[in-house]
N, C-alpha and C positions, 0 to 999 in steps of 0.2 A: 652483552647488548651487541650488535653490530653496527660497526661507524663504518660508512661507505658512503658520502654524497660523492667521492671523487676515485674509490676504487675501482678499476675495471670490471664487469664479472656480466656473462650472459646469461648465466640463468642462475639468480638469488634464490638462497634456500630462506629468506626472509625477508617480506618487508616491515618496514620502523611505521606505523602508523602513530603520529605526531598527537590528535586529539583537534585540540582547537589553539591552532597556531597563536602566540601572544596574550593568551587568558590562561596559560599552566598554572600560573601561581594562584589560579581561583578553580580551578579542575574540582575541588573538594565542595564547592558550594554549589559549582554549576552542575554535579551529580546528585543536588536536591532533586529538579524540576524534573531531571531525566529520570530518576530512579520513582519517582511520585506518579510520573506519567505512563509508568512501565508498569507498575503495580496495578494502577485503575485499568489499564488495556487487559493485562489478564484476569481481573475482577470480574469485569464488566462482561468478555465475550466469553467466559469461563459462567457466567450468569446467565447468556442469553442461550448458550447450548443447553442449561441443566434447565432453565425455564419451557424450553421448546419440546425437549424431550420427555419432561413431567407433566405437559398438558396436551391431550388427546387431540384438543380444539384448534390447536397451532400446526398439526400434520398439516402444513397444505404449499402449495408452491412458492410466496411469499417468504413462509419462513424457514423452508430448506434453503433457499437463497440466502438469506440474512444467518444462518449456520455456518454457509458456505463462507462468506462475508466473515465471521467471527472466528473461523477455523484459520483463514489468512491472513487476519488482522494478528494473531498470535503468533504466525508461523514469521509474519516480515518482522514484529517487534524483535523478536526471539534470535531471530538474523544478527541484528546490531547490537542491542542493547547490553547483554553480558559483556563483548570483547567494549565495548565503550565506557562501561563503570567500570573493568578493569583496568583500564587507561588511567579513569579520573582515580580511582582508589589504591590502586598497588602500582601503576605507573608502567604496567606490562604492555609495555608498546610492540613488541615484536610479534607478527603473525607469521606463521609458516605459509609459503607458499602454496602449497597446495591448500593449505586452508582460506588464503586470502581470492583464489579461485575458486571454493567451492562458496562461500559467502557470498560473493559475485555473482555467482548463478541464482542463489536462491534470491538472493535481494531482487533482480529483475525478472527471476522466475514470478515471483509472489506478488511484485508491482504491477506486472501484466494480468496477475489470474485477478486482481483486485478490481479490475480498469473492465477486464469481461464480466466479472458477476454482477456490476453496476446496470451493463447492456439486457444483460437476462433478466434483471429487477424492474427493470423498464420496460421490454417486454410483458413480465406482468403485471406491470400498471396498466400498459395498453391494452392487452385482455381485458381484466377484471374492467377498466370505464369502459369500453368501447363494445366489447361484446358479455358484458357480466352472465347474463343468461346461458352461455355456452363453456366458462371460464373452465370449468372442473371437468369438462369434456377436452377440450381445447389443451390445457395445460396438464396433462397425465403425470403421473408418479414417472412411468418409461422415460416419457419426452423431457421431463425435469432431469432425469438422471442422466441422460445424451447429452443435453444442454450443459449440465455441470463438467460431463465426462472432454466435451469438447474446447470448454473455457481452459481447463487444465493442462489437455495434451498442447493447445494454442500456443499457453504461454511455457511452458514445458519445453516445445520443439523452437519456439522461437530466441528463449534463453540460450541452449542449448552449444548453439558456437561463439558465446562470450567467450568462456575460457578457453578453448583449443584456439580462438585467435591471440588471446593475451599469451599463451604458453608460447607461441612461436616467434614471438620479437625478441631480438636479443637486447639486453639493458646493461648498458655499461656506462649510465652518467649516475644513477642513483636509485636507493631503494628504500627513499624516504618518501611516503605519501601523508602530505601536509590533511588529512581528513581524522575523520574515527571510523570507516569502516573504507572496505574495498570494494570500488563500484568499478566499473569498467572504462569511464571516461579518466578517471584518473589514474587507473594503472597504464592507461595505453599513452598517458603524459608521460610516463619514464623510459620509455623505448627509443632507443636510436636507431631507430628504423623507418624506413616509408610504411605508415600505416592510416594510409587513407580508407584500405578494406575495412580495418573496423568504423572508421567513424562514418563510411557510407552506410556500414550495415547497424551500427547505432543506429541514424538516421530514419533506414526504412523499418526498424523493428517500431520507433518512435512513431512514425506515420500509419505502421499497420497497428498499433496498438490505441494510443491514444489517440490519432485520428481519425481511424475508422470507428472509434468506438464513441468517439465524441459524436462522428456522423448522425451515428446510429440513435444514441441517447437524444440526439437534436430532434431527428425527424421523430422518435417515437413520441415527445412530448410535445411537438407541432399537432398531430394528429390529436395526443391528448385533449387539449388545450381548443382546440377547436370542437371537438363533443364535450367539452364541459362548458363552454359560452352557447353552445345550442338547448342547455337545461333550460327548462322552462322557467322558475323560481329563482332568486338571487342565495337562497338557504339552499336549495340542491346543489348549485354551481360550486359554494364554500364547502359545505359538507364532501363532495368529491373530492375538489382539490387540495382538501384534508389531508385525503389520503394518500396524496403523495410529499408531501412536505417532509418528510422523515427521506425520502429517496433523495430528493431533492439537495435537502442539506446534505446529504453523506457527501451527494457526485460533488458539491462544491468545496466540500473540505476534502477531499483529494484530490480534484485538480485544479485547484488556484494556488494553492502552497507549491503542489510539484512543476506548474508552468511561470509561478515566479522564480521557483529556484532553478529552472532551467533558463530562465530568458536573464538572471543578475547573473549566471555563471557564464553564458556564454558572451553578454552584451558589458558586463556590468565590471568591466575593467577598472576601475578606480573605486569601486568597493573593496573595504578592508576584508583580507582573505578568515578572518575569523568567522566574518556576519556571513561570506556563505559557507562555510563550515554550520554554523547555527542552522540557518538556513536549510541545508540541505537535510539535516535531521530531521528538524520541524516538520518538513514536508514527507518525511518518512512516518513519524513516530504519532504525529496530532492523529490522522486519520484512525488510526488504530486506539488511540484514548477515546476518542469523542462517539466513533460509531456506536458502540454502546451504549452511548449515552442519550444520541439521539433518537436512537429506535427506542431505548428504555422508555423517554420522556414523552415523542408523540403518538406512541402507540399504542393504544388503549389496551388490546388487549395483552401485553406487554406488560403494563403498568401495573391493571387490575390484576395477574398472575401473581406479580412479585409482592405487591400488596396482601395479598391473599397469603402467601407463603410466610410474608413475613411475622404475619400475624398468626397463622398456626403456632412457628416456631416461639413466640411468646406465651402464648397460652399453654 
């Protein structure tokens, strides 16, 4: 294993991921909830994909976007967990420089993609509630495909400069990353150069993705709530708002841990390092695990189809 926190080098062949600093003795125990979350994420998201594929009545925009979300969650969790578990179980801390940059790209790409999918799902809820009679004519399959392609291209293009920026910096301090995965902000801190370009670009992407997406979602739900409150009866208002609960719950599950992790990392100087690492992992893994549970429990069509499938299997 490379041991270099004092050795000078300009292009390290490997980085060392420490895992959760200060909690190395209990890595085996910590791996249990991590592995459990990963298994739930895989089973839950594959279940959603299977149910939507096998049920023709679910071949509508809302469930197409849900399938995109499931694929993104699978990709995001798989970008992180295998290496994390290898650190916990086998003390395999080395990661090749190119592999680190690849992981960095996928983490930022799929995180941005997930945010964009929530915007498209918000648009679907807006059309379904504010223009219910024109829903199928507005959100046609070609338009849904173009929206999905736009989300993918935006995320792929915005995340592309990250590995190129990181590759150009000299690293003459250390190659040790006190984390379980390679993220842009962690790797850039190891560079011994003026990395303001990377910092500014990271802030630009944050504003372009989380900032703009948050604004679009807020505007769509402001219009949706106005439309709901204009409905004539209380039962109609509750029933209509109920169709948005799953989407709102998934949005909160994604944005709140991510925002908390970002604020804690930037302003929580007195917060223990292992807490930063745990919160950073949770902000990426918890949404992947909870999204299929939220939609499976809250969405009647998904719940009914799953129960029907289980009943057929038993008989």
